[in-house]
C-alpha positions as CSV (number, residue, x, y, z in Angstrom):
1,X,-163.9,-239.0,-191.0
2,X,-159.9,-238.0,-190.8
3,X,-160.7,-234.9,-192.3
4,X,-163.1,-234.1,-189.6
5,X,-160.6,-235.0,-186.8
6,X,-158.3,-232.8,-188.4
7,X,-160.9,-230.0,-188.8
8,X,-161.8,-230.4,-185.0
9,X,-158.2,-230.5,-183.8
10,X,-157.5,-227.0,-185.8
11,X,-160.8,-225.6,-184.3
12,X,-159.6,-226.8,-180.8
13,X,-156.0,-225.5,-181.3
14,X,-157.5,-222.0,-182.3
15,X,-159.7,-221.6,-179.5
16,X,-157.0,-222.7,-177.1
17,X,-154.8,-220.1,-178.5
18,X,-157.1,-217.0,-178.9
19,X,-158.5,-217.6,-175.4
20,X,-154.9,-218.5,-173.9
21,X,-153.7,-217.2,-170.8
22,X,-150.7,-215.1,-171.1
23,X,-148.6,-216.2,-168.2
24,X,-152.1,-217.5,-166.9
25,X,-153.6,-214.2,-167.5
26,X,-156.8,-214.9,-168.8
27,X,-156.6,-212.8,-172.4
28,X,-158.7,-212.7,-175.6
29,X,-156.0,-212.7,-178.6
30,X,-157.7,-211.2,-181.8
31,X,-156.3,-211.6,-185.2
32,X,-157.9,-212.2,-188.6
33,X,-159.6,-215.5,-188.1
34,X,-161.5,-214.8,-185.0
35,X,-162.0,-210.9,-185.7
36,X,-165.7,-211.1,-186.9
37,X,-167.3,-212.9,-183.9
38,X,-164.6,-211.0,-181.3
39,X,-166.0,-207.5,-182.3
40,X,-169.4,-209.0,-182.1
41,X,-168.8,-210.0,-178.6
42,X,-167.0,-206.7,-177.8
43,X,-169.9,-204.5,-179.3
44,X,-172.1,-206.5,-176.3
45,X,-169.3,-205.6,-173.7
46,X,-169.1,-202.1,-174.9
47,X,-172.9,-201.3,-174.4
48,X,-172.6,-202.5,-171.0
49,X,-169.0,-201.0,-170.1
50,X,-169.1,-198.0,-167.6
51,X,-165.6,-197.2,-168.8
52,X,-163.2,-198.5,-171.7
53,X,-159.4,-198.4,-171.1
54,X,-157.2,-198.7,-174.1
55,X,-153.3,-199.1,-174.8
56,X,-151.3,-199.5,-177.9
57,X,-147.9,-200.8,-178.7
58,X,-145.9,-199.1,-182.1
59,X,-143.2,-199.9,-183.9
60,X,-141.3,-197.1,-183.1
61,X,-141.6,-193.4,-181.2
62,X,-139.3,-190.8,-183.1
63,X,-137.7,-190.8,-186.6
64,X,-134.8,-188.7,-185.4
65,X,-132.8,-187.8,-182.4
66,X,-133.8,-184.3,-182.6
67,X,-137.3,-185.0,-183.0
68,X,-137.7,-186.5,-179.2
69,X,-139.4,-184.3,-176.8
70,X,-136.9,-181.3,-176.0
71,X,-136.9,-178.7,-172.8
72,X,-137.1,-175.9,-175.2
73,X,-140.2,-177.2,-177.5
74,X,-142.9,-175.1,-177.8
75,X,-146.6,-176.7,-177.3
76,X,-147.1,-176.1,-181.0
77,X,-143.7,-177.4,-182.0
78,X,-144.5,-180.7,-179.4
79,X,-147.7,-181.8,-181.0
80,X,-145.5,-181.4,-184.6
81,X,-143.4,-184.1,-182.9
82,X,-146.3,-186.4,-182.0
83,X,-147.9,-186.1,-185.2
84,X,-144.3,-187.2,-187.0
85,X,-144.1,-190.1,-184.9
86,X,-148.0,-191.2,-185.9
87,X,-147.4,-190.9,-189.4
88,X,-144.2,-192.5,-189.5
89,X,-144.6,-195.5,-187.2
90,X,-147.4,-198.5,-187.5
91,X,-149.2,-199.8,-184.5
92,X,-149.0,-203.4,-184.3
93,X,-151.4,-204.3,-181.2
94,X,-154.0,-202.6,-179.6
95,X,-155.6,-203.4,-176.6
96,X,-159.2,-202.7,-175.9
97,X,-160.7,-203.7,-172.2
98,X,-164.3,-202.6,-171.2
99,X,-164.8,-202.4,-167.4
100,X,-168.7,-203.1,-166.3
101,X,-169.6,-202.6,-162.5
102,X,-171.5,-205.6,-161.3
103,X,-173.8,-204.7,-158.6
104,X,-174.3,-208.3,-157.4
105,X,-170.8,-209.5,-157.0
106,X,-169.5,-206.0,-156.0
107,X,-166.8,-206.0,-158.4
108,X,-165.9,-204.5,-161.9
109,X,-166.1,-207.1,-164.6
110,X,-162.8,-206.7,-167.0
111,X,-163.0,-208.0,-170.5
112,X,-159.5,-207.7,-172.4
113,X,-159.0,-207.9,-175.8
114,X,-155.6,-207.7,-177.3
115,X,-156.0,-207.2,-181.2
116,X,-152.8,-207.9,-183.4
117,X,-152.9,-205.4,-186.2
118,X,-151.1,-205.0,-189.3
119,X,-151.7,-202.5,-192.5
120,X,-152.4,-204.3,-195.7
121,X,-153.2,-202.8,-199.0
122,X,-156.5,-204.6,-199.9
123,X,-157.8,-201.8,-202.0
124,X,-156.3,-199.5,-204.5
125,X,-155.4,-196.4,-202.8
126,X,-152.3,-194.5,-202.0
127,X,-149.4,-197.2,-201.3
128,X,-147.5,-194.7,-199.0
129,X,-150.1,-195.2,-196.4
130,X,-149.0,-198.8,-195.8
131,X,-145.2,-197.8,-195.7
132,X,-143.8,-197.2,-192.0
133,X,-140.5,-197.2,-190.1
134,X,-139.2,-199.6,-187.3
135,X,-137.0,-198.1,-184.5
136,X,-134.5,-200.7,-183.5
137,X,-135.1,-199.9,-179.7
138,X,-138.6,-200.1,-179.9
139,X,-138.4,-203.5,-181.9
140,X,-135.9,-204.7,-179.4
141,X,-138.3,-204.0,-176.7
142,X,-141.4,-206.0,-178.1
143,X,-139.0,-208.9,-178.5
144,X,-137.9,-208.4,-175.1
145,X,-141.3,-208.8,-173.6
146,X,-142.2,-211.7,-176.1
147,X,-144.0,-210.1,-178.8
148,X,-145.2,-212.6,-181.4
149,X,-144.1,-210.9,-184.9
150,X,-145.3,-214.0,-187.0
151,X,-148.8,-213.7,-185.7
152,X,-148.8,-209.8,-186.1
153,X,-147.5,-209.8,-189.8
154,X,-149.2,-213.1,-191.2
155,X,-152.5,-212.9,-189.2
156,X,-153.1,-209.0,-187.8
157,X,-156.3,-207.5,-188.9
158,X,-155.8,-204.8,-191.2
159,X,-157.7,-201.7,-191.7
160,X,-158.9,-198.5,-193.3
161,X,-159.7,-195.1,-192.1
162,X,-162.6,-193.4,-192.7
163,X,-160.3,-190.8,-194.9
164,X,-159.1,-193.7,-196.8
165,X,-162.6,-195.1,-197.3
166,X,-163.6,-191.8,-198.5
167,X,-161.0,-191.8,-201.0
168,X,-161.6,-195.6,-202.2
169,X,-165.1,-194.6,-202.7
170,X,-164.1,-191.4,-204.9
171,X,-161.8,-193.8,-206.8
172,X,-164.7,-196.4,-207.4
173,X,-166.8,-193.5,-208.6
174,X,-164.1,-192.3,-211.0
175,X,-163.5,-195.7,-212.5
176,X,-167.1,-196.3,-212.6
177,X,-167.4,-193.1,-214.8
178,X,-164.4,-194.0,-216.8
179,X,-165.8,-197.7,-217.6
180,X,-169.3,-195.6,-219.1
181,X,-167.1,-193.3,-220.9
182,X,-165.0,-196.3,-222.1
183,X,-167.9,-197.9,-223.6
184,X,-169.6,-195.3,-225.4
185,X,-166.0,-194.6,-227.0
186,X,-165.1,-196.2,-230.6
187,X,-161.1,-197.3,-231.0
188,X,-160.0,-196.0,-234.2
189,X,-158.3,-198.4,-236.6
190,X,-155.2,-197.2,-236.9
191,X,-152.7,-200.3,-238.6
192,X,-153.6,-203.1,-240.9
193,X,-153.7,-205.5,-238.2
194,X,-156.4,-204.1,-236.5
195,X,-158.4,-203.6,-239.5
196,X,-158.0,-207.2,-240.2
197,X,-158.3,-208.3,-236.7
198,X,-161.5,-206.4,-236.3
199,X,-162.9,-208.0,-239.6
200,X,-162.1,-211.4,-238.2
201,X,-163.8,-210.7,-234.7
202,X,-167.0,-209.4,-236.7
203,X,-167.3,-212.5,-238.6
204,X,-166.4,-214.9,-235.7
205,X,-169.3,-212.9,-233.9
206,X,-171.8,-213.1,-236.4
207,X,-171.1,-216.9,-236.8
208,X,-171.8,-217.6,-233.0
209,X,-174.8,-215.0,-233.3
210,X,-176.5,-216.7,-236.2
211,X,-175.8,-219.9,-234.7
212,X,-177.9,-219.0,-231.8
213,X,-180.7,-217.8,-233.9
214,X,-181.0,-220.9,-236.3
215,X,-180.9,-223.3,-233.2
216,X,-183.4,-222.5,-230.6
217,X,-181.5,-225.1,-228.1
218,X,-178.4,-223.7,-228.4
219,X,-176.0,-226.4,-227.9
220,X,-175.1,-228.3,-231.3
221,X,-174.3,-225.3,-233.0
222,X,-172.2,-223.4,-230.4
223,X,-169.8,-226.7,-229.9
224,X,-169.4,-226.6,-233.6
225,X,-168.6,-223.3,-234.0
226,X,-166.1,-222.3,-231.2
227,X,-165.6,-225.4,-228.5
228,X,-163.0,-227.0,-231.1
229,X,-161.0,-223.6,-231.3
230,X,-157.6,-225.1,-230.5
231,X,-156.5,-221.6,-228.6
232,X,-159.7,-221.9,-226.7
233,X,-160.0,-218.2,-227.0
234,X,-164.0,-218.5,-226.8
235,X,-165.7,-220.6,-224.4
236,X,-169.3,-220.7,-224.5
237,X,-171.1,-219.7,-220.9
238,X,-174.5,-218.4,-219.7
239,X,-174.4,-215.2,-218.0
240,X,-177.5,-213.8,-216.2
241,X,-179.8,-216.3,-218.0
242,X,-178.1,-215.3,-221.4
243,X,-176.0,-217.2,-223.9
244,X,-172.4,-215.6,-223.7
245,X,-168.8,-215.8,-225.0
246,X,-166.1,-215.4,-222.4
247,X,-163.0,-214.3,-224.2
248,X,-159.3,-215.4,-223.3
249,X,-156.1,-215.1,-224.3
250,X,-156.4,-211.6,-226.0
251,X,-154.3,-208.4,-225.3
252,X,-156.5,-205.1,-223.8
253,X,-155.9,-203.2,-226.8
254,X,-157.5,-206.5,-228.8
255,X,-160.4,-206.5,-226.2
256,X,-161.1,-202.7,-226.8
257,X,-161.3,-203.8,-230.3
258,X,-163.8,-206.6,-229.7
259,X,-165.8,-203.9,-227.8
260,X,-165.5,-201.5,-230.7
261,X,-166.8,-204.0,-233.1
262,X,-169.8,-205.3,-230.9
263,X,-171.3,-202.0,-230.6
264,X,-170.8,-200.8,-233.9
265,X,-172.2,-204.2,-235.7
266,X,-174.4,-206.0,-233.6
267,X,-177.5,-204.6,-231.8
268,X,-178.1,-207.4,-230.0
269,X,-174.6,-208.1,-228.5
270,X,-172.9,-206.5,-225.6
271,X,-169.5,-206.5,-224.5
272,X,-168.9,-206.4,-221.1
273,X,-166.4,-206.8,-218.3
274,X,-167.0,-208.7,-215.2
275,X,-165.2,-209.5,-212.1
276,X,-164.0,-213.5,-211.9
277,X,-164.2,-215.9,-208.7
278,X,-160.5,-214.7,-208.2
279,X,-161.3,-211.1,-208.2
280,X,-159.8,-211.1,-211.8
281,X,-161.7,-209.0,-214.7
282,X,-163.1,-211.1,-217.5
283,X,-164.3,-210.1,-220.8
284,X,-167.7,-211.3,-222.1
285,X,-169.9,-211.2,-225.0
286,X,-173.4,-211.6,-224.2
287,X,-176.6,-212.1,-226.7
288,X,-179.7,-209.9,-225.7
289,X,-183.3,-210.3,-226.9
290,X,-183.6,-206.8,-227.7
291,X,-182.0,-203.2,-227.3
292,X,-183.3,-202.6,-224.1
293,X,-182.4,-205.8,-222.6
294,X,-179.0,-204.8,-223.8
295,X,-179.1,-201.8,-221.8
296,X,-180.6,-203.5,-218.6
297,X,-177.7,-206.1,-218.9
298,X,-175.2,-203.3,-218.8
299,X,-176.8,-201.4,-216.1
300,X,-177.0,-204.9,-214.0
301,X,-173.1,-205.3,-214.8
302,X,-172.1,-201.8,-213.4
303,X,-174.4,-202.2,-210.5
304,X,-172.7,-205.8,-209.7
305,X,-169.2,-203.8,-210.3
306,X,-170.4,-201.2,-207.9
307,X,-171.8,-203.5,-205.2
308,X,-168.8,-206.2,-205.2
309,X,-166.3,-203.0,-205.0
310,X,-168.4,-201.6,-202.3
311,X,-168.1,-204.8,-200.4
312,X,-164.6,-205.3,-200.7
313,X,-164.2,-201.5,-199.5
314,X,-166.6,-202.5,-196.5
315,X,-164.5,-205.7,-195.7
316,X,-160.9,-203.7,-195.8
317,X,-162.1,-201.5,-193.0
318,X,-161.2,-203.7,-190.4
319,X,-160.1,-203.3,-187.2
320,X,-161.5,-199.5,-187.7
321,X,-164.7,-201.3,-186.9
322,X,-163.7,-201.6,-183.4
323,X,-162.8,-197.5,-183.4
324,X,-166.2,-197.0,-185.0
325,X,-168.1,-198.6,-181.9
326,X,-165.8,-196.8,-179.2
327,X,-167.0,-193.5,-181.0
328,X,-170.8,-194.5,-181.4
329,X,-170.7,-195.9,-177.8
330,X,-169.3,-192.4,-176.4
331,X,-167.8,-194.3,-173.3
332,X,-165.4,-192.8,-171.1
333,X,-162.0,-193.8,-172.6
334,X,-159.4,-194.2,-169.9
335,X,-155.7,-194.2,-171.3
336,X,-152.0,-193.7,-169.5
337,X,-150.3,-190.9,-171.0
338,X,-152.2,-191.1,-173.9
339,X,-151.6,-188.3,-176.2
340,X,-149.6,-190.3,-178.6
341,X,-152.0,-193.3,-178.5
342,X,-154.8,-190.6,-179.7
343,X,-152.5,-189.3,-182.7
344,X,-151.9,-193.0,-184.0
345,X,-155.7,-193.7,-183.6
346,X,-156.4,-190.5,-185.6
347,X,-154.1,-191.3,-187.9
348,X,-154.6,-194.8,-188.6
349,X,-158.6,-194.7,-188.4
350,X,-160.0,-191.4,-188.6
351,X,-158.0,-189.6,-191.3
352,X,-154.7,-187.3,-191.6
353,X,-153.5,-185.3,-188.9
354,X,-154.2,-181.8,-188.9
355,X,-151.2,-179.2,-189.1
356,X,-152.6,-177.2,-185.8
357,X,-152.8,-178.9,-182.2
358,X,-156.3,-177.2,-181.8
359,X,-157.7,-178.8,-185.1
360,X,-156.8,-182.2,-183.5
361,X,-158.0,-181.9,-179.8
362,X,-161.4,-180.4,-181.8
363,X,-161.4,-183.8,-184.1
364,X,-160.5,-186.2,-181.1
365,X,-163.4,-184.6,-178.5
366,X,-165.9,-185.0,-181.4
367,X,-164.9,-188.4,-181.9
368,X,-164.4,-189.4,-178.2
369,X,-166.3,-186.6,-176.1
370,X,-164.9,-188.5,-172.7
371,X,-161.3,-189.4,-171.9
372,X,-159.2,-189.5,-168.5
373,X,-155.5,-189.7,-168.5
374,X,-154.3,-191.9,-165.4
375,X,-151.1,-190.1,-165.7
376,X,-152.6,-186.7,-165.4
377,X,-155.1,-188.1,-162.5
378,X,-152.0,-189.2,-160.7
379,X,-150.1,-186.3,-161.3
380,X,-152.6,-183.7,-160.2
381,X,-154.7,-184.7,-157.5
382,X,-153.5,-184.3,-154.3
383,X,-155.3,-187.4,-152.7
384,X,-153.6,-189.8,-155.2
385,X,-150.3,-187.8,-154.8
386,X,-150.0,-188.6,-151.3
387,X,-150.9,-192.1,-151.9
388,X,-148.3,-192.6,-154.8
389,X,-145.7,-190.8,-152.3
390,X,-142.2,-190.9,-154.4
391,X,-143.3,-193.9,-156.5
392,X,-143.0,-193.5,-159.9
393,X,-146.3,-192.4,-162.1
394,X,-145.2,-195.2,-164.9
395,X,-148.3,-197.7,-165.6
396,X,-146.6,-200.5,-164.0
397,X,-145.6,-198.6,-161.1
398,X,-148.9,-197.0,-160.5
399,X,-150.3,-200.8,-160.9
400,X,-148.2,-202.3,-158.3
401,X,-148.9,-199.1,-155.8
402,X,-152.4,-198.8,-156.3
403,X,-153.6,-202.4,-157.2
404,X,-151.4,-204.9,-155.5
405,X,-154.3,-207.1,-155.0
406,X,-155.1,-207.4,-158.4
407,X,-151.6,-207.6,-160.0
408,X,-150.7,-210.7,-157.7
409,X,-154.5,-211.7,-157.7
410,X,-153.8,-213.1,-154.2
411,X,-155.3,-212.0,-150.8
412,X,-152.2,-212.6,-148.8
413,X,-150.3,-209.9,-151.1
414,X,-152.8,-207.1,-149.8
415,X,-151.7,-205.1,-146.5
416,X,-154.4,-203.4,-144.4
417,X,-153.8,-200.4,-146.6
418,X,-155.7,-201.8,-149.5
419,X,-158.4,-203.3,-147.6
420,X,-160.9,-201.0,-149.1
421,X,-159.5,-201.9,-152.7
422,X,-161.8,-202.0,-155.5
423,X,-162.5,-205.6,-156.6
424,X,-161.7,-206.8,-160.5
425,X,-162.6,-209.9,-162.0
426,X,-161.7,-211.0,-165.6
427,X,-164.0,-212.6,-167.9
428,X,-162.9,-214.2,-171.4
429,X,-166.0,-215.7,-173.4
430,X,-167.5,-217.7,-170.7
431,X,-164.9,-218.1,-168.2
432,X,-164.6,-215.5,-165.6
433,X,-161.5,-215.6,-163.1
434,X,-160.3,-213.7,-160.0
435,X,-156.9,-215.6,-159.5
436,X,-154.2,-215.0,-161.8
437,X,-150.4,-215.1,-162.0
438,X,-149.1,-211.6,-163.4
439,X,-149.5,-211.0,-167.1
440,X,-147.1,-210.1,-169.5
441,X,-146.4,-206.1,-169.5
442,X,-146.5,-204.3,-172.6
443,X,-148.8,-206.6,-174.3
444,X,-151.5,-204.2,-175.0
445,X,-154.6,-206.0,-174.0
446,X,-152.8,-206.4,-170.6
447,X,-151.6,-203.0,-170.5
448,X,-155.2,-201.7,-171.3
449,X,-156.4,-204.0,-168.1
450,X,-153.9,-202.5,-165.7
451,X,-155.1,-199.0,-167.1
452,X,-158.6,-199.8,-166.4
453,X,-157.6,-201.0,-162.7
454,X,-155.5,-198.0,-162.1
455,X,-158.6,-195.9,-162.8
456,X,-160.9,-197.8,-160.8
457,X,-158.8,-197.7,-157.8
458,X,-158.0,-194.2,-158.1
459,X,-161.9,-193.2,-158.5
460,X,-162.4,-195.1,-155.0
461,X,-159.5,-193.2,-153.4
462,X,-161.6,-190.3,-154.5
463,X,-164.4,-191.1,-152.7
464,X,-166.5,-192.5,-155.8
465,X,-168.5,-195.4,-153.8
466,X,-169.3,-198.0,-156.7
467,X,-171.7,-199.5,-154.2
468,X,-174.0,-196.7,-154.4
469,X,-173.2,-196.2,-158.2
470,X,-176.0,-196.6,-160.7
471,X,-175.6,-198.2,-164.2
472,X,-177.5,-195.4,-165.7
473,X,-174.9,-192.7,-164.2
474,X,-172.4,-191.8,-166.8
475,X,-169.0,-191.9,-164.5
476,X,-167.5,-189.2,-167.1
477,X,-170.0,-186.8,-165.8
478,X,-169.1,-187.2,-162.1
479,X,-168.1,-184.4,-160.1
480,X,-165.2,-186.0,-158.8
481,X,-163.6,-186.5,-162.2
482,X,-164.8,-183.4,-164.2
483,X,-161.6,-181.1,-163.1
484,X,-159.3,-184.3,-164.6
485,X,-161.5,-185.1,-167.7
486,X,-160.2,-184.5,-171.1
487,X,-156.8,-183.3,-170.0
488,X,-153.7,-184.7,-171.9
489,X,-150.2,-184.5,-171.4
490,X,-148.8,-183.2,-174.6
491,X,-145.4,-183.7,-173.3
492,X,-144.7,-185.5,-169.9
493,X,-141.4,-184.5,-169.9
494,X,-142.2,-180.6,-169.8
495,X,-145.5,-180.8,-168.2
496,X,-147.4,-179.2,-171.0
497,X,-151.2,-180.3,-170.5
498,X,-153.7,-179.7,-173.3
499,X,-157.8,-179.5,-172.6
500,X,-159.7,-181.4,-175.5
501,X,-163.0,-179.7,-174.6
502,X,-161.5,-176.1,-175.4
503,X,-157.6,-176.4,-177.1
504,X,-156.5,-174.6,-174.3
505,X,-153.0,-175.2,-172.6
506,X,-153.2,-175.7,-169.1
507,X,-149.7,-176.5,-168.1
508,X,-149.1,-173.3,-165.8
509,X,-151.9,-174.5,-163.2
510,X,-151.3,-177.8,-163.7
511,X,-147.3,-178.2,-163.5
512,X,-146.3,-181.6,-162.4
513,X,-144.2,-182.0,-159.7
514,X,-140.8,-183.3,-161.1
515,X,-140.9,-180.0,-163.7
516,X,-137.8,-178.2,-163.7
517,X,-138.5,-174.6,-162.2
518,X,-135.9,-173.5,-165.2
519,X,-138.4,-174.6,-167.6
520,X,-140.5,-172.1,-166.7
521,X,-138.2,-169.1,-167.6
522,X,-138.3,-170.1,-171.3
523,X,-139.2,-167.2,-173.7
524,X,-139.3,-168.6,-176.9
525,X,-139.1,-165.3,-178.7
526,X,-135.6,-164.8,-177.0
527,X,-134.4,-168.0,-178.7
528,X,-132.0,-168.5,-181.7
529,X,-131.7,-171.4,-183.2
530,X,-128.0,-172.2,-184.6
531,X,-127.0,-175.2,-186.8
532,X,-124.4,-176.2,-189.2
533,X,-121.3,-175.4,-186.8
534,X,-118.2,-177.5,-186.5
535,X,-119.3,-180.6,-184.8
536,X,-116.9,-180.9,-182.1
537,X,-117.6,-177.4,-180.7
538,X,-118.8,-177.7,-177.5
539,X,-121.7,-176.0,-175.7
540,X,-119.8,-174.1,-173.3
541,X,-117.4,-172.7,-176.0
542,X,-120.4,-171.6,-177.9
543,X,-121.9,-169.4,-174.4
544,X,-118.5,-168.4,-173.9
545,X,-118.3,-166.9,-177.7
546,X,-121.5,-165.1,-177.8
547,X,-121.3,-163.9,-174.0
548,X,-117.6,-162.3,-175.2
549,X,-119.6,-160.2,-177.6
550,X,-123.1,-159.4,-176.2
551,X,-121.9,-159.6,-172.4
552,X,-121.6,-162.1,-169.6
553,X,-125.4,-162.0,-168.5
554,X,-126.5,-162.0,-172.6
555,X,-127.0,-166.0,-172.7
556,X,-129.8,-167.0,-170.5
557,X,-129.4,-170.8,-171.2
558,X,-128.5,-173.2,-174.0
559,X,-130.1,-176.3,-175.3
560,X,-128.6,-178.9,-177.5
561,X,-130.5,-180.7,-180.3
562,X,-127.9,-182.9,-181.6
563,X,-124.0,-182.5,-182.4
564,X,-125.2,-180.1,-185.4
565,X,-127.4,-178.0,-183.3
566,X,-128.4,-175.8,-180.5
567,X,-131.1,-173.3,-179.1
568,X,-129.5,-170.1,-177.7
569,X,-131.9,-168.2,-175.2
570,X,-130.9,-164.6,-174.6
571,X,-131.6,-162.5,-171.8
572,X,-133.3,-159.6,-174.1
573,X,-135.5,-159.9,-177.3
574,X,-133.4,-157.3,-179.0
575,X,-130.1,-159.4,-178.7
576,X,-131.6,-161.8,-181.0
577,X,-131.9,-159.4,-183.7
578,X,-128.3,-158.0,-182.8
579,X,-126.9,-161.9,-182.9
580,X,-128.1,-162.2,-186.4
581,X,-127.3,-158.8,-187.7
582,X,-123.6,-159.7,-186.5
583,X,-123.4,-162.8,-187.9
584,X,-124.1,-162.0,-191.1
585,X,-122.3,-158.7,-191.1
586,X,-119.1,-161.2,-190.3
587,X,-120.2,-163.5,-193.3
588,X,-119.8,-160.7,-195.5
589,X,-116.7,-159.2,-194.3
590,X,-113.5,-161.0,-195.6
591,X,-110.9,-158.7,-193.5
592,X,-108.6,-159.5,-190.5
593,X,-111.1,-158.4,-188.2
594,X,-113.6,-160.9,-188.9
595,X,-111.2,-163.8,-188.2
596,X,-110.2,-162.7,-185.0
597,X,-113.9,-162.1,-183.8
598,X,-115.1,-164.5,-180.9
599,X,-117.9,-165.6,-183.3
600,X,-115.4,-167.1,-185.8
601,X,-115.1,-169.9,-183.8
602,X,-118.8,-170.5,-184.4
603,X,-118.9,-169.8,-188.1
604,X,-115.8,-171.9,-188.7
605,X,-116.4,-173.6,-192.0
606,X,-118.8,-171.2,-193.5
607,X,-121.9,-173.7,-192.8
608,X,-123.1,-171.8,-189.8
609,X,-126.8,-170.9,-189.9
610,X,-129.0,-169.1,-187.7
611,X,-132.3,-168.1,-187.4
612,X,-135.5,-167.3,-184.9
613,X,-137.6,-170.1,-183.0
614,X,-140.2,-169.9,-185.9
615,X,-138.1,-171.5,-188.5
616,X,-137.4,-174.5,-185.8
617,X,-141.2,-174.9,-186.1
618,X,-141.2,-174.8,-189.8
619,X,-138.5,-177.7,-190.0
620,X,-140.4,-179.8,-187.7
621,X,-143.5,-179.8,-189.8
622,X,-141.8,-181.0,-192.6
623,X,-142.5,-184.9,-193.4
624,X,-138.8,-185.5,-194.4
625,X,-136.8,-186.9,-191.3
626,X,-132.8,-187.0,-191.5
627,X,-130.8,-188.2,-188.7
628,X,-128.9,-185.0,-188.0
629,X,-130.8,-181.8,-187.6
630,X,-128.0,-180.0,-190.1
631,X,-129.1,-182.3,-192.5
632,X,-132.8,-182.2,-192.2
633,X,-132.6,-178.3,-192.5
634,X,-130.8,-178.5,-196.0
635,X,-133.2,-181.5,-197.0
636,X,-136.4,-179.0,-196.2
637,X,-134.9,-176.3,-199.0
638,X,-133.2,-174.0,-196.7
639,X,-130.5,-172.3,-198.6
640,X,-129.6,-169.0,-196.5
641,X,-127.2,-168.6,-193.6
642,X,-128.9,-166.2,-191.7
643,X,-132.8,-165.3,-191.3
644,X,-132.8,-161.5,-189.7
645,X,-135.8,-160.9,-187.8
646,X,-138.0,-157.8,-187.6
647,X,-138.1,-155.6,-184.3
648,X,-141.4,-155.5,-182.8
649,X,-140.8,-151.8,-182.1
650,X,-143.0,-149.6,-184.1
651,X,-140.1,-147.4,-185.6
652,X,-138.2,-150.0,-187.6
653,X,-136.1,-147.6,-189.8
654,X,-133.2,-147.8,-192.4
655,X,-131.2,-145.8,-190.1
656,X,-131.6,-148.3,-187.3
657,X,-130.5,-151.2,-189.4
658,X,-127.4,-148.9,-190.4
659,X,-127.0,-148.4,-186.7
660,X,-126.7,-152.5,-186.4
661,X,-124.1,-152.8,-189.0
662,X,-121.9,-149.7,-187.5
663,X,-122.1,-151.7,-184.2
664,X,-121.1,-154.7,-185.5
665,X,-118.2,-153.2,-187.3
666,X,-117.3,-151.6,-183.9
667,X,-117.7,-154.6,-182.1
668,X,-115.0,-156.1,-184.4
669,X,-112.7,-153.3,-183.8
670,X,-113.4,-153.1,-180.4
671,X,-112.0,-156.6,-179.8
672,X,-109.3,-156.6,-182.1
673,X,-108.0,-153.6,-180.0
674,X,-108.5,-155.0,-176.9
675,X,-106.4,-157.9,-178.0
């Protein structure tokens, strides 16, 4: 009776936790213990949903300061930085919130789910997949908003990506084939110990087998032979309705010898390895009636092993079941500034991220054909821009600006401006609510809810009348949303937008209002990357020294990566080659003129390196992440100091090369004469 009370109390407390009101906001928390039931409910909600909002919380964003999004980052480099982030950091919480329009109540019904996620190695695959970084600022940020790390680590739902599942099945097939080949292979007797052990085992197995044949009941003879064994190495059991011996306390080599003895000397005995109750393998010797019965037994054992392993792999899929549901339903997915979110989803649940952005967007579009980013919506639509006025387009700001009546769930908080706003109710399990205190920001489930509310209100402002909306209509195909669908910010800072449907960039036509005008003038082929110079050297000094050599208007702009590296954009393409040639010439010269040259300040110390922009892309593509860019370049294997570039002119002759070197030498001489 007392045990039943304890059980009831645990169930009640568990249900109270998982359906708690986070700051009185109704939110479905999902961990290992209620994952299966939550997914079953979510499947029903997804089928009925008009759109699904998502949000992620991660353990970090950038693995090194120079990997942050910079003004001089080209679109392919931006993708490589996002790829690095998604591969190195973990997702610890994922919010999924289906929204369904209820024509009877004239409101959206939201079902916010807050999944705690934690990667565990539950099947034998590459262990590096379960290693991740933690960025102190991100962890501190999560702690600030009361993230429960204990629940995440101890009860978070694990997962296998589709790629990991394929790899686990491949390893299973390999192990299956190895098991069959091992059974067919004899073990050579290489020592006197092996010979004596094999002979002893042959006698013991014959004694046991003969006892079975003499005593049809199989009872008294078995007890006399093995159950009195002081070491308990042999235990009589039945396996698949057949008499069997369980072998205990033997080494792996001894078990292989027993397997070889059984195969060589006993036609009616089979040595098999089976999975025990605690997932530990158990070696058995089983009596069979005939050779065909022995073959049947071995097939049954291998089929059981394969089936159990496949079940274990399927069970380890975990949270990916949710991603598979989202993909199979082909619902409109709504996120807020969600390019990094989608990169994480691809890396964690689909497979390794491609090297090129175009391949990535194709893969994402194939899995999720309808995606809308509310940040793009707010920044590119004139109606919404006017409504937002000068408000920031962060999620919390957009939620408060467009949905105050939902944010505070109080009619008193709504002014006349929002009298025609879309109504949203929240349902968790069987409880529906339309009144609550504001939830916890940066909790994935609540952020997903906010994202969905912002989208619903944006649709209303765009003129989509949900009162006339039909459940059979695909909201993603609505003509008022078409030009905003499948567009994502590759970089919010630079305003680069990529079209998931085509892979094309549309930043020029959809330039955000806060984008600096100077960014439109970046010519990547005119950029030289310089690193390894003295750490105390200021950007202004670098520009001054280069301008003294190539002219006052030779340098358009300089962008600092970190204390060890800078980008220098030249006004003309030919100056890139000129600079690199002059640098290399100076480094080869050891005369007094080189010491007095203006660039000697940059080259001081002998560690300064320079190359074109393509080298920067190569360095960013490396999985290595060192704190300083100069250390990163060395870690990826760059040993040269200057990488010259080929001119794009049709005629690139040795005479021109000689001219560059002479020009570099003349530059040194002229500077010395002038000073």
